C-alpha positions as CSV (number, residue, x, y, z in Angstrom):
1,X,41.7,89.9,90.9
2,X,43.1,89.8,87.2
3,X,43.8,93.6,87.4
4,X,45.4,93.3,90.7
5,X,47.6,90.5,89.5
6,X,48.6,92.5,86.4
7,X,49.4,95.6,88.5
8,X,51.6,93.4,90.9
9,X,53.4,91.9,87.9
10,X,54.0,95.3,86.4
11,X,55.3,96.6,89.7
12,X,57.7,93.6,90.1
13,X,58.9,94.1,86.6
14,X,59.6,97.8,87.1
15,X,61.4,96.9,90.3
16,X,63.6,94.3,88.6
17,X,64.4,96.6,85.7
18,X,65.4,99.4,88.2
19,X,67.6,96.9,90.2
20,X,69.2,95.8,86.9
21,X,70.0,99.3,85.8
22,X,71.5,100.1,89.2
23,X,73.6,97.0,89.1
24,X,74.8,97.9,85.5
25,X,75.5,101.4,86.6
26,X,77.6,100.2,89.6
27,X,79.4,97.6,87.4
28,X,80.1,100.4,84.8
29,X,81.6,102.8,87.2
30,X,85.3,103.4,86.8
31,X,87.6,105.7,88.5
32,X,90.9,107.2,87.1
33,X,93.3,107.4,90.0
34,X,96.9,108.5,90.4
35,X,99.7,106.6,92.0
36,X,103.4,107.3,92.8
37,X,105.9,104.7,91.7
38,X,107.5,103.2,94.9
39,X,108.7,99.6,94.2
40,X,108.0,97.0,95.6
41,X,104.6,98.7,96.7
42,X,103.7,100.2,93.4
43,X,105.4,99.5,90.2
44,X,105.5,100.5,86.6
45,X,103.9,97.1,85.7
46,X,101.1,97.7,88.5
47,X,102.0,94.4,90.1
48,X,103.3,95.8,93.5
49,X,101.9,95.0,96.8
50,X,99.6,98.1,96.9
51,X,98.7,97.7,93.2
52,X,97.4,94.2,93.8
53,X,95.6,95.3,97.1
54,X,94.0,98.2,95.2
55,X,92.7,96.1,92.3
56,X,91.2,93.5,94.6
57,X,89.6,96.2,96.8
58,X,88.1,98.0,93.9
59,X,86.9,94.8,92.5
60,X,85.2,93.9,95.8
61,X,83.6,97.3,95.8
62,X,82.3,96.7,92.3
63,X,84.1,99.8,91.0
64,X,86.4,99.8,87.9
65,X,89.9,101.1,88.4
66,X,92.5,102.8,86.1
67,X,95.4,104.7,87.2
68,X,98.6,106.4,86.1
69,X,101.9,107.1,87.6
70,X,102.7,110.6,89.0
71,X,104.3,112.2,92.1
72,X,102.5,112.2,95.5
73,X,102.1,116.1,95.3
74,X,100.7,116.1,91.7
75,X,98.5,113.1,92.6
76,X,97.1,114.7,95.7
77,X,96.5,118.1,94.4
78,X,95.3,116.8,91.1
79,X,92.6,114.7,92.9
80,X,91.5,118.0,94.5
81,X,91.3,119.8,91.2
82,X,89.5,117.0,89.2
83,X,92.6,116.1,87.2
84,X,92.3,112.6,88.9
85,X,89.4,110.9,90.6
86,X,91.7,110.2,93.5
87,X,95.1,109.0,94.7
88,X,95.8,105.3,95.5
89,X,98.2,105.6,98.5
90,X,99.3,108.6,100.5
91,X,99.7,109.7,104.0
92,X,97.3,112.2,105.6
93,X,98.3,115.7,104.4
94,X,97.6,119.1,106.1
95,X,97.5,121.4,103.2
96,X,94.3,123.5,103.1
97,X,93.7,122.6,99.5
98,X,93.5,118.9,100.3
99,X,90.9,119.2,103.1
100,X,88.0,118.5,100.7
101,X,89.5,115.2,99.7
102,X,87.7,112.1,101.1
103,X,89.9,109.7,102.9
104,X,89.1,106.0,102.7
105,X,89.2,105.3,106.5
106,X,90.7,101.8,106.3
107,X,94.4,102.2,105.6
108,X,95.6,100.4,102.3
109,X,99.1,99.9,103.6
110,X,101.5,100.7,106.5
111,X,105.3,100.9,106.0
112,X,108.2,100.9,108.4
113,X,111.0,103.3,107.8
114,X,114.2,103.6,109.7
115,X,118.0,103.2,109.5
116,X,119.6,100.8,107.1
117,X,123.3,100.1,107.2
118,X,126.0,97.7,106.1
119,X,128.8,98.1,108.8
120,X,129.1,96.4,112.0
121,X,129.2,98.5,115.2
122,X,126.3,100.9,114.1
123,X,123.5,101.1,116.9
124,X,120.3,103.1,116.3
125,X,117.8,102.6,119.0
126,X,116.3,106.0,119.2
127,X,115.8,108.9,116.7
128,X,118.5,110.8,118.5
129,X,121.1,108.2,117.7
130,X,121.1,109.1,114.0
131,X,123.1,112.1,115.0
132,X,126.1,110.0,115.6
133,X,126.3,109.1,111.8
134,X,126.4,110.3,108.3
135,X,122.9,109.9,107.3
136,X,121.2,110.0,103.9
137,X,117.6,110.1,103.0
138,X,115.4,110.4,99.9
139,X,114.7,113.9,98.8
140,X,111.1,112.9,98.0
141,X,110.4,111.7,101.7
142,X,109.4,114.9,103.5
143,X,108.8,112.9,106.6
144,X,112.4,111.8,106.7
145,X,113.6,115.3,106.2
146,X,111.4,116.4,109.2
147,X,112.5,113.6,111.4
148,X,116.2,114.1,110.8
149,X,116.0,117.9,111.1
150,X,118.5,117.8,114.0
151,X,121.0,115.5,112.4
152,X,124.2,117.6,111.8
153,X,125.7,115.4,108.9
154,X,123.0,114.4,106.5
155,X,122.6,114.1,102.8
156,X,119.6,114.2,100.4
157,X,119.5,111.7,97.5
158,X,117.4,112.2,94.3
159,X,115.9,108.7,94.7
160,X,115.9,105.6,97.0
161,X,118.1,103.8,94.5
162,X,120.7,106.5,94.6
163,X,120.4,106.6,98.4
164,X,121.3,102.8,98.5
165,X,124.2,103.4,96.1
166,X,125.6,106.1,98.5
167,X,125.4,103.5,101.2
168,X,127.2,100.9,99.2
169,X,130.0,103.3,98.2
170,X,130.4,104.3,101.9
171,X,129.4,107.9,101.2
172,X,127.0,107.6,104.1
173,X,126.8,105.4,107.2
174,X,123.1,105.0,107.4
175,X,120.2,105.4,104.9
176,X,117.0,106.4,106.2
177,X,114.5,104.5,104.1
178,X,111.5,102.3,104.1
179,X,112.7,98.9,104.9
180,X,110.7,97.3,102.1
181,X,112.4,99.5,99.6
182,X,115.9,98.8,101.0
183,X,115.2,95.0,100.6
184,X,113.8,95.4,97.1
185,X,116.8,97.5,95.9
186,X,119.3,95.3,97.6
187,X,117.8,92.3,96.0
188,X,117.9,93.9,92.5
189,X,121.6,94.8,93.0
190,X,122.6,91.6,94.8
191,X,123.6,93.5,97.9
192,X,123.9,91.4,101.0
193,X,124.5,92.0,104.6
194,X,121.7,94.7,105.2
195,X,121.2,95.7,108.8
196,X,118.2,97.5,110.2
197,X,117.8,99.9,113.1
198,X,115.8,99.0,116.2
199,X,114.2,102.5,115.8
200,X,111.2,102.3,113.5
201,X,108.8,104.9,112.2
202,X,105.4,103.6,111.1
203,X,103.4,105.4,108.6
204,X,99.9,104.5,107.3
205,X,98.8,105.1,103.6
206,X,95.3,105.7,102.6
207,X,93.2,106.1,99.3
208,X,92.0,109.7,98.9
209,X,89.0,110.4,96.6
210,X,87.7,113.6,94.9
211,X,84.6,114.7,96.9
212,X,82.3,113.8,94.0
213,X,83.1,110.1,94.7
214,X,82.5,110.2,98.4
215,X,79.8,107.7,98.4
216,X,82.4,105.1,97.3
217,X,84.7,105.7,100.2
218,X,82.7,103.5,102.8
219,X,82.4,100.6,100.2
220,X,86.3,100.6,99.6
221,X,86.9,100.8,103.4
222,X,84.7,97.6,103.8
223,X,86.4,96.0,100.9
224,X,90.0,96.5,102.4
225,X,88.8,95.5,105.9
226,X,87.2,92.3,104.4
227,X,90.4,91.5,102.8
228,X,92.3,91.6,106.0
229,X,89.7,89.6,107.8
230,X,89.5,86.7,105.2
231,X,93.4,86.7,104.9
232,X,93.6,87.8,101.2
233,X,95.4,90.9,102.3
234,X,98.1,89.1,104.1
235,X,98.6,86.6,101.4
236,X,99.4,89.3,99.1
237,X,101.9,90.7,101.6
238,X,103.2,87.2,102.0
239,X,104.7,87.1,98.6
240,X,107.8,88.5,100.2
241,X,109.1,89.8,103.5
242,X,108.0,93.4,103.2
243,X,109.0,94.4,106.7
244,X,105.8,96.1,107.3
245,X,103.4,96.1,110.2
246,X,99.7,95.7,109.0
247,X,96.9,96.5,111.2
248,X,93.5,94.6,110.9
249,X,91.9,98.1,111.2
250,X,92.8,101.6,112.1
């Protein structure tokens, strides 16, 4: 009986040690991700909406998070080439080199883009209505360039800030931009009287991971989903009117 008890005690001790080691390993895991600056979603101070959501999601998944700013292109391709462990928020991309990336299935953010203007009398109810006006868009937004390909009078700006400046100076009639970006820039510049098109283009953004971290993807998806269920996610978005449509799940 004594020998059996000792064996049982040893087994329980070994099990406890293994469980502790696994916990410490999980707590010590830290990923170095990339993110593209896009205020107010992602900011240089890492206190934007997506920044806060990402930090909370990784904390719930018990994974450390560090990241640096870069472009979407470099972040995505760097994640595929092991330069980064992943990219925090990007749309689904069709490039063959990116197919190995593991997408966290729960979207981390969803944005609305469309026409923003200042003058009365402008009406944009459908995509084809943009063709009636001088339209500007951000050069970095490939989706905007694709959607506006049939607009005869269009102009590319180097940044959303320059795009909004073009609008304020009446160099364009309409800016095709994410509504949340337009509100953020207008607030910084104290521009008032923004108007928004009835046409809206929704896009979901996802965390993409290098394949070697594939096992973390389901945990992150569950973490993001739990934030939406318990209301944390929407409290973060409630810090301001972001003009976004957020789904509870995809």
